[in-house]
C-alpha positions as CSV (number, residue, x, y, z in Angstrom):
1,M,-7.5,19.5,-47.5
2,E,-5.5,19.0,-44.7
3,A,-2.8,16.2,-45.8
4,T,-2.2,13.8,-42.4
5,R,1.0,12.4,-41.6
6,P,1.8,10.6,-39.2
7,G,1.9,11.6,-35.7
8,S,0.9,15.2,-36.8
9,A,-2.6,16.2,-34.5
10,A,-4.9,16.1,-38.1
11,A,-3.2,12.5,-38.1
12,E,-5.3,12.1,-34.4
13,R,-8.7,13.7,-35.6
14,S,-9.2,11.5,-38.3
15,G,-8.4,8.3,-36.7
16,V,-5.8,7.1,-38.7
17,K,-3.6,4.2,-36.4
18,L,0.7,4.5,-37.0
19,S,2.0,1.3,-37.2
20,G,3.0,-0.3,-33.4
21,E,0.5,2.6,-32.4
22,S,-2.0,0.1,-29.7
23,A,-5.3,0.5,-29.6
24,P,-6.0,2.5,-26.2
25,L,-6.7,1.2,-23.2
26,S,-9.8,0.3,-21.2
27,L,-10.4,2.9,-18.3
28,A,-9.6,-0.7,-15.8
29,A,-6.5,-1.7,-17.7
30,A,-5.3,1.8,-17.1
31,S,-5.8,1.9,-13.2
32,I,-4.1,-1.8,-13.2
33,R,-1.4,-0.7,-15.2
34,L,-0.8,2.8,-13.2
35,R,-0.5,0.8,-9.5
36,G,2.6,-0.6,-11.0
37,K,6.0,1.0,-10.3
38,P,6.9,4.2,-11.7
39,G,8.9,4.2,-15.1
40,R,8.1,3.2,-18.2
41,P,6.7,-1.0,-18.4
42,R,8.4,-3.6,-20.1
43,N,7.1,-6.1,-22.1
44,G,3.8,-4.9,-21.5
45,T,3.2,-7.1,-19.3
46,V,2.1,-6.4,-15.3
47,V,4.0,-6.7,-12.1
48,D,1.4,-8.1,-9.1
49,P,1.8,-6.9,-6.1
50,P,3.0,-9.3,-4.0
51,S,0.2,-11.0,-1.2
52,A,0.0,-11.3,2.3
53,S,1.3,-14.1,3.0
54,V,4.7,-13.2,1.4
55,A,3.9,-9.3,3.4
56,S,3.6,-11.1,6.1
57,A,6.0,-13.1,6.6
58,N,9.4,-10.8,6.0
59,A,6.7,-8.0,8.6
60,P,7.9,-7.0,11.6
61,R,7.0,-7.7,15.3
62,L,6.3,-5.0,16.8
63,L,4.5,-2.2,15.0
64,D,5.0,1.4,17.0
65,I,1.8,3.8,17.1
66,R,1.0,4.5,13.7
67,A,1.6,1.1,12.1
68,A,-0.6,-0.4,14.7
69,A,-3.1,2.0,13.7
70,E,-2.7,1.8,10.2
71,Y,-2.9,-1.8,10.9
72,L,-6.0,-2.4,12.4
73,S,-7.6,1.0,10.2
74,V,-8.4,2.7,12.3
75,S,-6.5,6.5,14.0
76,T,-3.8,6.8,15.4
77,W,-5.1,8.0,19.1
78,T,-8.0,5.2,18.8
79,I,-4.8,3.0,19.6
80,R,-4.3,5.4,21.7
81,D,-7.5,5.1,23.8
82,L,-7.6,1.0,24.1
83,E,-3.9,1.0,25.0
84,A,-5.6,3.6,28.2
85,A,-8.3,1.7,28.2
86,G,-6.8,-1.6,29.4
87,E,-7.6,-3.8,25.6
88,L,-4.0,-3.3,24.3
89,Q,-1.0,-4.2,26.0
90,R,2.1,-2.0,24.8
91,V,5.2,-3.7,24.7
92,R,8.5,-2.3,27.3
93,L,11.7,-2.9,26.6
94,P,13.8,-2.3,29.6
95,L,17.0,-0.4,28.8
96,P,19.9,0.4,31.6
97,G,19.6,2.1,34.7
98,H,15.9,0.9,35.2
99,R,14.7,3.0,32.3
100,E,12.5,1.9,30.0
101,V,12.1,2.7,25.5
102,R,9.6,4.9,25.7
103,R,8.2,4.2,22.5
104,L,4.8,2.8,22.1
105,L,5.4,-0.4,20.3
106,F,2.8,-3.1,20.0
107,D,2.7,-6.7,19.3
108,R,1.5,-7.6,15.9
109,L,0.4,-11.0,18.0
110,D,-2.1,-8.7,20.6
111,L,-3.5,-6.9,17.9
112,D,-5.1,-10.1,16.1
113,R,-5.9,-11.2,19.0
114,L,-7.4,-7.6,20.5
115,V,-9.0,-8.4,16.3
116,E,-10.6,-12.2,17.6
117,R,-11.8,-10.9,20.7
118,S,-14.1,-8.3,19.2
119,K,-15.0,-10.4,17.1
């Protein structure tokens, strides 16, 4: 018969529980724990992600094409098509010498209005 030392493979197979060990996490609890920050968990607490209202209060007003696509959950090509069709207006920032910023920027409020019109 094999002796079961704490921490040995035989102890794990036999189901011997060491002092200080916690029960295995359920799949849902493990999923929630893995969504947090990487690293060792502190005091067994789970940190909730920031709420949407806090995130939107700190979010920039102008979004580039990638951020606008992510905001609406569509592809960047859909944003380009909406802009080309006149459904979505881009923000044109002037530069000296009668030039403008070439980057496609969209106002978050215009994106919200587009969603409201599409309901």
